[in-house]
C-alpha positions, 0 to 999 in steps of 0.5 A: 500500500505504501507503493501505491500511495507513493505512486499516486503521490508521484502522479499527484505531484505531477498534477500539483506541479502543473496546477502550481505552475498555472496558479503561479502564472495567474498569481504573477498576472494578478501581481502585475495587475496589482502593481500596475494599479498601485503605480497608477494610484501613486502617479495620481497621488504625485500628480495631485501633490504636484497640482497642489504645489503648483497652486501654492507656487502661484500664490507665493509668487502673487504674494511676492508681487503684492509686497512690492506694491509701492503705495496705496492708490485709488482711481475712478473706474467704470463699474466692475466687470462681471463676477460672482461669489465676491463680497459686498459690505457696507462701510462702517461710515454708511456712505459707501459699499466695499466690493472685494474678490469674486470670480468669472467663468467664461465657458473655458477658464475661470478668473479669480479677483482680489480687486477692492472697489469702493462704491459711493452710494451718494454719487453712484460711482466706483473707485478701484483701490490698489494696496500693498500686501493685498490678499491673494485672489479668491471667491466664496470668501466672507467679509465683515466690517467693524466700526471701531478704530476708524473702521476695518474690513475683515476677510476670511477663507474662500477658494482659488483654482487653476484656470481650467479648474483642475486644481483647487485651493481653499484658504483659512487665512484672516485679513484685516483692511484698515479703512483709514489707510487702506492697508491690508494686514494678515492676522496671525491668530491660532486655532482658527477654522479649517480651510473652507469656502462657502461659509458665512461670517457676520459681525456681532458686537465685539465678535466675528462669527464663522459658520459652516462651509465646505472643503473640496480638493476634487478627491474629498468633500467635507461639509461643516457645521462648526461655529468659530468666534474671533474675539476682536478685543483679544484677537483670538479664535475659539470654537463654540462648543455646544452641550451634549444633546443640544440641537445644532444645524446640520453641516451645510454651505451657502447658507445665509447669516444675519446678526442682531447685535442688540439681541446678541443673536445670529440668525441662519437660513437655508444652505446646501450639502450633498449626502450619499444615498444607497441606490438599488441597481440591477446588473444583467450579468448577475441574474438581475440581482440587486446591487447596492451603490452609493450616489450623491444627492443634493439637499437644499435646506429650508430651516431657520435657526437662532444662535445666542452668542452671549446667552441669557442667564435670566432665561437660562439660555447658555452662550453658544446655544442653537434654537430651531425657529418655528415656521408658518405662513408661506415660506420660500420654495426650495432653493439655494444660492439666495441672499438674506438681510435683517431689517426691522425685525424681519429676515428678508430673503431674495433670489436663488436657484433650484436644481434637479437632475435631467432624466438621464442624470447627465445635466440639470434642470434649473429654476432661477428666482428673483422673488423676495420673502420675509420672515418675522422673527417675533411671530415665526411667520413667512410671507411673500413680498411684492415690489410695486412698479415705479409710477409714471416710468415709461416702459421704453425708458425703464428698459433702457435704464434697467438691467433685470426683469421678471422680478418675482417670477421663476425663470424657466432657465433650462428649457431648450438650447444646445447642451453646454458644458460649464462649471459654476462655482459657489454656495458650496457646490459645483454644478455640471451645466450639461443641459437637456432639451426637456423639462418635465417639471410642472409649469404650474409650479412656477406660476404658483411661485409667482402668485405667492410672490404677488400675494402679501400680508399686512406688514409692511405695506405691499405694492399696488399699482395706482394706474390702470392698464399694463405697467412695466417695472424694472427689476433684477432678473432671476439669479443665484450667488449674488451679493447684498448689503443693507444701508438703513432700509435700502437693500443693494443687490449686485451681480450673481449668476443667471441662465436665460432660456436657451442660453449659457450661464451668464455672470452678471455685473448689474446693481439694484436697490430697493427700499424694504420699508416702502417696497415702492419699486426697484432702482437700477443703479447699473444695468451691466450685462443683464440679458435684453430679454429680461429687462422689464417685467410686464405687470397686470392691471393690479400691479402683480406679476401673475394671478393673485393668490391668498396669503393663506394658500399653501401655508405650512407650520412646523417647529421640528426638522422633518421638513427642514430640507429638500432633496435635489437630484443635482450632480456632484457639486 
């Protein structure tokens, strides 16, 4: 038996050798494949590292050039070129607005700016300021003005990219512009927020508050809901820490913040982020077995929060505590990229965009807005605002003077036209502008939104036309990622992004103002490059932009977070 065992062993040995040889061949092939994949990964890492080094080199070279700037200079100039995602800030003196930074994408390359403009409210003119040691070019940053010490403008964070947008860089630097001398200085303070853009920053008493934002280096995307405070008396950063179990807003970028210094509170509305969701896909090669894959879905928030920076010992409110505000009335439709100011106990929201995937998932169907909504803080009630037409203004003159149109009416921006590949940045997302010719959304939705805008409540007075017949009212065209500033009761709107029907996305440079206490019409301060087909909106006999609807129609009331967000099927952003 030993011989038989041995013989079989020899035969098995030959077979085993053959199998081992075969396995070695397969093993070698697998090893080669693994090695190749490893080399590819390493090449990608090296390329990404090189990209980062290239951007840092560009920024260092720019900083060296700025250091050589001889002196502060200023000159009268035409209005700024088209740009979005800059910052527009009221000067502490109240006599002018300060525009800094921003970007412009022309369909092929992206240009970033670090220009500082002074806009005279009284003279309606612009002056360009050149200054030593200015911050490097950026967009999606934040700026806040502080009145003490002759006045200062603080700028934090933002982003920069290569011209073809293959490389991205996020800032975490804090800069201070002395508004008496117009000299920039980088603030050296430790423990500040991480690098980010799409965040928000406001000034409240002796603090600067930075909230949210996102970080995207084309490999990883992170959204934040942390809050950081910069003490203006100590020049120190510290992070707000909430008690375990206390409510906090979800991570987001592109939200809106407004400060109420008298109450020591900051109000937050909306925002955007992307979440991964599990999707069931069917694979024909696997007998149609369900295969779970992760897909990214955009979420547009519609919630409102209050942050008590300093707390209230009498009512037991701890410093740095968040409270979600109740919601009733007629809130804005789901959107992102809007703007907000605080005026007379109301939060006023203007503009924005709502995106949805096309059926094939390769593009976006977008609805841009130029409507305004107010939220009364004391009652927690939303209502639509309607701005009346300027009386006695001929339509032709209004069209010549204005640079917008269809205010309060959602623009069907994605219908028709050739598919165009663009990349629009801002508000914490990148939008792949590959358009389809179809738009399956219900047109009645836009009409309902317009009707909601025309409807109103008792406070403050709403617009009503005093003249019979059709009237023409100059008004801003729908837009997203624009910038606003408030002086007294007057809100100023500058620039942003808009996509007319059957056309590519336009970066705007028009400028508008409206008195929020009167709502007696928009004033076009600079028509800019707004499309000619969106110069004016035609009003019906009663002065509204569409059929009226009662304020109570479509009302909703909530205090929880179950309906605080809306999912949009937007592509990776």
